[in-house]
C-alpha positions in Angstrom: 37.6 -63.8 43.9 29.7 -66.4 42.0 24.7 -65.7 42.4 22.1 -63.1 41.6 23.9 -60.3 39.9 27.5 -61.2 41.0 29.2 -58.2 42.4 28.6 -56.1 39.3 25.5 -54.1 40.0 25.5 -50.4 40.4 25.6 -49.2 44.0 22.6 -47.1 45.0 24.7 -44.8 47.1 22.3 -41.9 47.5 19.5 -44.1 49.0 21.9 -46.0 51.2 23.6 -42.8 52.4 20.3 -41.4 53.4 19.9 -44.2 55.9 23.4 -43.7 57.4 24.0 -42.1 60.7 27.0 -39.8 61.2 29.8 -39.6 63.8 30.2 -43.3 64.4 33.3 -44.4 66.2 34.5 -47.5 68.0 32.9 -47.5 71.5 33.9 -49.2 74.8 32.9 -52.6 73.4 36.0 -52.3 71.1 38.4 -51.5 73.9 39.9 -53.8 76.5 40.0 -53.0 80.2 43.7 -52.2 79.8 43.0 -49.7 77.1 43.8 -51.7 73.9 41.7 -50.6 71.0 40.5 -53.0 68.3 40.5 -50.2 65.8 44.3 -50.1 66.0 45.1 -53.7 66.7 47.4 -55.2 64.0 46.9 -58.8 65.2 44.8 -60.7 67.7 47.9 -61.1 69.9 48.4 -57.3 69.9 44.8 -57.0 71.2 45.4 -59.4 74.0 44.7 -62.7 72.3 41.8 -64.4 70.6 39.7 -64.7 73.7 39.9 -60.9 74.1 39.0 -60.3 70.4 36.1 -62.7 70.6 34.8 -61.0 73.7 35.0 -57.5 72.2 33.5 -58.7 68.9 30.5 -60.2 70.7 29.9 -57.0 72.6 29.8 -55.1 69.3 27.3 -57.8 68.1 27.3 -56.9 64.4 29.5 -57.2 61.4 28.7 -55.0 58.3 29.7 -56.5 55.0 29.1 -55.5 51.5 28.9 -57.2 48.1 28.8 -60.8 49.3 26.3 -62.9 47.4 25.4 -66.1 49.3 26.0 -68.2 46.2 29.4 -66.6 45.5 32.2 -69.0 46.5 30.0 -70.5 49.2 29.7 -67.2 51.1 26.3 -68.3 52.4 27.9 -71.1 54.4 30.7 -68.8 55.6 28.2 -66.2 56.9 26.1 -68.9 58.6 29.1 -70.5 60.1 30.4 -67.3 61.6 27.1 -66.3 63.0 26.5 -69.7 64.6 30.0 -69.9 66.1 30.1 -66.4 67.6 26.5 -65.2 67.8 27.4 -62.1 65.8 24.9 -60.9 63.2 26.3 -60.3 59.7 24.5 -57.7 57.7 25.3 -57.8 54.0 24.4 -54.7 52.0 24.2 -54.6 48.2 25.2 -58.3 47.8 25.4 -57.9 44.1 27.7 -54.9 44.1 31.2 -54.7 42.5 34.6 -54.2 44.0 34.5 -50.5 43.0 31.1 -50.2 44.8 32.8 -51.4 48.0 35.5 -48.8 47.8 32.9 -46.1 47.0 30.9 -47.1 50.2 34.0 -46.8 52.3 35.0 -43.3 51.0 31.4 -41.9 51.0 30.6 -43.1 54.5 33.7 -42.3 56.4 32.8 -41.7 60.0 29.3 -43.1 59.6 28.0 -46.2 61.5 26.7 -47.7 58.3 30.1 -47.9 56.7 31.2 -51.5 55.8 33.5 -53.1 58.3 35.2 -55.5 55.9 35.9 -55.7 52.1 36.4 -58.6 49.6 38.0 -57.0 46.6 39.4 -57.9 43.3 43.2 -57.7 43.5 43.7 -54.5 41.6 40.9 -52.9 43.6 42.6 -54.0 46.9 45.8 -52.3 45.7 43.9 -49.1 44.9 42.2 -49.1 48.3 45.5 -49.5 50.1 47.1 -46.7 48.1 44.2 -44.5 49.1 44.8 -45.2 52.8 41.5 -46.9 53.3 42.6 -50.1 54.8 43.7 -51.1 58.3 46.9 -53.2 58.7 45.9 -56.5 60.4 47.6 -59.8 60.2 45.6 -63.0 60.9 47.2 -65.8 62.9 48.2 -67.7 59.8 49.5 -64.6 57.9 53.0 -66.2 57.5 51.5 -69.1 55.6 49.9 -66.9 52.9 52.3 -67.2 49.9 54.6 -64.3 49.3 53.2 -62.1 46.5 49.7 -62.7 47.7 49.7 -60.4 50.6 50.6 -56.8 51.5 53.7 -56.7 53.8 51.8 -54.4 56.2 48.8 -56.7 56.2 46.4 -54.2 54.7 45.1 -56.8 52.3 45.8 -60.5 51.6 44.5 -63.0 49.1 41.6 -65.2 50.3 40.3 -67.4 47.5 40.8 -67.6 43.8 40.4 -69.5 40.6 40.8 -69.5 36.8 38.8 -67.6 34.2 36.5 -70.1 32.5 33.9 -70.3 29.8 30.4 -71.5 31.0 28.0 -72.7 28.4 24.3 -73.7 28.3 24.7 -77.0 26.3 21.0 -77.2 25.7 20.9 -73.8 23.9 24.3 -73.9 22.3 24.9 -76.8 19.9 28.7 -76.9 20.4 30.1 -75.2 23.5 33.2 -73.1 23.0 36.3 -74.2 25.0 38.8 -71.5 23.9 38.8 -67.7 23.4 39.5 -68.4 19.7 36.2 -70.4 19.6 34.3 -67.4 20.9 35.0 -65.5 17.6 33.1 -68.1 15.5 29.9 -66.7 13.9 27.8 -69.4 15.4 28.0 -67.6 18.8 26.4 -64.4 17.6 24.8 -62.4 20.5 25.7 -65.1 23.1 29.0 -64.2 24.7 28.8 -62.3 28.0 30.9 -61.1 30.9 30.0 -61.1 34.6 30.0 -57.3 34.8 31.9 -54.3 33.6 35.7 -54.9 33.8 36.3 -51.3 35.0 34.3 -52.1 38.1 34.2 -55.9 38.4 37.2 -58.1 39.3 35.8 -61.1 37.5 35.1 -59.2 34.3 38.6 -57.6 34.6 40.0 -61.1 34.7 38.1 -62.1 31.6 39.6 -59.3 29.6 43.1 -60.2 30.8 42.6 -63.9 30.0 41.5 -62.8 26.5 44.7 -60.8 26.2 46.8 -63.8 27.1 45.0 -65.8 24.5 45.6 -63.0 21.9 49.3 -62.5 22.2 49.2 -60.2 25.2 50.9 -60.5 28.6 50.8 -59.3 32.2 52.5 -56.2 30.8 50.0 -55.7 28.0 46.3 -56.1 28.4 45.5 -54.1 25.2 45.1 -57.3 23.1 42.2 -58.2 25.4 40.5 -54.9 24.6 41.1 -55.6 20.9 39.6 -59.1 21.3 36.3 -57.7 22.8 36.2 -55.0 20.2 36.3 -57.7 17.5 33.7 -59.7 19.4 31.5 -56.7 19.5 32.1 -55.9 15.9 31.1 -59.4 14.7 28.0 -59.4 16.9 29.0 -62.1 19.3 29.4 -60.0 22.4 26.3 -59.0 24.4 26.4 -56.1 26.9 24.0 -58.0 29.1 25.9 -58.7 32.3 25.7 -62.4 33.0 24.0 -63.7 36.1 22.2 -67.0 36.9 18.9 -65.3 36.1 20.1 -64.2 32.7 21.4 -67.7 32.0 18.1 -69.2 32.9 16.2 -66.8 30.6 18.6 -67.7 27.8 19.9 -64.1 27.6 23.6 -65.1 28.3 24.0 -68.7 27.2 27.8 -68.3 27.2 29.5 -66.6 30.2 33.1 -65.7 30.8 33.6 -66.0 34.6 35.7 -67.5 37.3 35.7 -71.3 37.3 34.5 -71.6 40.9 31.4 -69.5 39.9 30.7 -71.4 36.8 31.2 -74.8 38.5 28.9 -73.7 41.3 26.3 -72.7 38.7 26.5 -76.1 37.1 25.4 -77.7 40.4 22.6 -75.1 40.9 21.3 -75.4 37.3 21.0 -79.2 37.3 17.8 -79.1 39.3 16.4 -76.6 36.9 17.0 -78.7 33.8 20.0 -76.8 32.5 23.2 -78.5 31.3 25.9 -75.9 32.2 29.3 -77.0 30.8 32.5 -75.4 32.2 35.9 -75.2 30.4 39.1 -73.4 31.4 40.4 -72.1 28.1 43.8 -73.5 27.1 44.7 -70.4 25.2 43.9 -67.9 28.0 44.8 -69.5 31.4 44.5 -66.6 33.8 44.3 -67.2 37.5 43.8 -64.6 40.2 42.6 -64.2 43.8 40.3 -61.9 45.6 41.6 -60.1 48.7 40.3 -59.5 52.2 40.7 -56.2 53.9 39.4 -54.3 57.0 38.1 -50.8 56.6 40.4 -48.5 58.5 37.4 -46.7 60.0 35.3 -49.9 60.6 32.4 -49.2 62.9 32.8 -52.7 64.4 36.6 -53.1 64.4 36.7 -56.2 66.7 34.1 -58.0 64.7 35.9 -57.1 61.5 39.2 -58.6 62.7 37.4 -61.7 64.1 35.8 -62.2 60.7 39.3 -62.3 59.1 40.5 -64.8 61.7 37.5 -67.0 60.9 38.0 -66.8 57.1 41.6 -67.9 57.5 40.9 -70.7 59.9 40.8 -74.3 58.5 37.0 -74.1 58.8 36.7 -71.0 56.7 39.3 -72.0 54.1 37.6 -75.3 53.6 34.2 -73.7 53.2 35.6 -71.7 50.3 37.0 -74.9 48.9 33.5 -76.5 49.0 32.4 -73.6 46.8 35.0 -74.7 44.2 37.3 -71.8 45.0 41.0 -72.3 45.7 41.8 -70.9 49.2 45.0 -68.9 49.8 46.1 -71.3 52.5 45.5 -74.4 50.4 49.2 -75.5 50.1 49.8 -74.9 53.8 46.7 -76.8 54.8 47.6 -79.7 52.5 50.9 -80.0 54.3 49.2 -79.7 57.7 46.6 -82.3 56.9 43.7 -80.0 57.4 42.6 -79.6 53.8 39.2 -81.1 52.8 40.5 -83.6 50.2 37.0 -84.5 48.9 36.2 -80.9 48.1 39.7 -80.4 46.6 39.2 -83.4 44.2 36.1 -81.7 42.7 38.0 -78.6 41.5 38.0 -78.0 37.7 41.2 -79.6 36.3 43.9 -77.2 35.1 47.4 -78.0 34.0 50.5 -76.0 34.8 51.3 -73.6 37.6 49.4 -70.3 37.7 51.4 -67.1 37.5 50.1 -63.8 38.9 50.6 -60.2 37.7 52.6 -57.8 40.0 51.1 -54.8 41.7 52.6 -52.5 39.1 51.2 -54.6 36.2 47.7 -54.6 37.8 47.7 -50.9 38.3 48.8 -50.3 34.7 46.2 -52.8 33.3 43.4 -51.1 35.3 44.4 -47.7 33.9 44.4 -49.1 30.3 41.0 -50.6 30.8 39.6 -47.5 32.3 40.7 -45.5 29.2 39.8 -48.1 26.6 36.9 -50.4 27.6 34.1 -48.0 26.6 35.5 -47.4 23.2 36.2 -51.1 22.6 32.5 -52.2 23.1 30.6 -49.0 22.2 28.4 -48.7 19.2 
């Protein structure tokens, strides 16, 4: 699936592009002595095993990532853990970028050695990238344990971590914190309700609109009530176009933020030392859960490192690090059965009743189209 400007900032493509070199392609470091290329390897086994993959990745020496804030779902610990384990430097560009910014970087830098190697995308954006032919099929060792419906059959993308849409609230600035979407419409919250980004570009904001739809009589087949909800929130003055970040919360600009529960829960820990009382509630009238998805750029400049990063993220070590960041890892059920789950971290997750359901690929594509056509109109003026 949370931070300085959490994955919602505009991508400065022109400046970054000017720094890029052209004509990059996997070199000998990405190829084994028997001619196997990491760029086309669909699994570690197909490349000759993990030892061969580690060796090739170390020769490449670098992994280029994009839109990974260190305080988003504990990514800082994941980056540090990978670098320490393999001695491979991770360069994170535009950490506050959105899912759409990631896709834009892949398409605009095709064939360039500054293109991102790996992507962490909102589900609908992962589907879009796969449909555009941007992603490389690659199945991690535990691919079979990722639940059906949470992975592409070809391995072009698969869910990594997720959570529920929640409402975060600065209890020192807001007299009574809202706990439902219905509460957000009350006049006492004028100018206080924010999203973590623009839903046409940000997966977290997209989820916020869908949760509002479920709370307003909508469904996975109909996100329009969510647009109508925010139009009403805008009309009555409660919605603020300021995109919520820890910085805007601290300044008092966004005292109420609709965001993933793992991000809001992480903020609560961060804000304690700064004197803020950040309360988090998963709204009972709009329980929407979704995962972010991992993917490898088909034209990754460092194809071996890109695939090794995936293997690390889906190892017990990587999955538990996401869990420590209050995110629910994709392999959580399998790890619980295997006895490898960090039970202490799992016990700290925000409580939610019921079993989450997820929209299908077709439903996500339709919702994204509706949002693209109607969001600007809903909150303009």
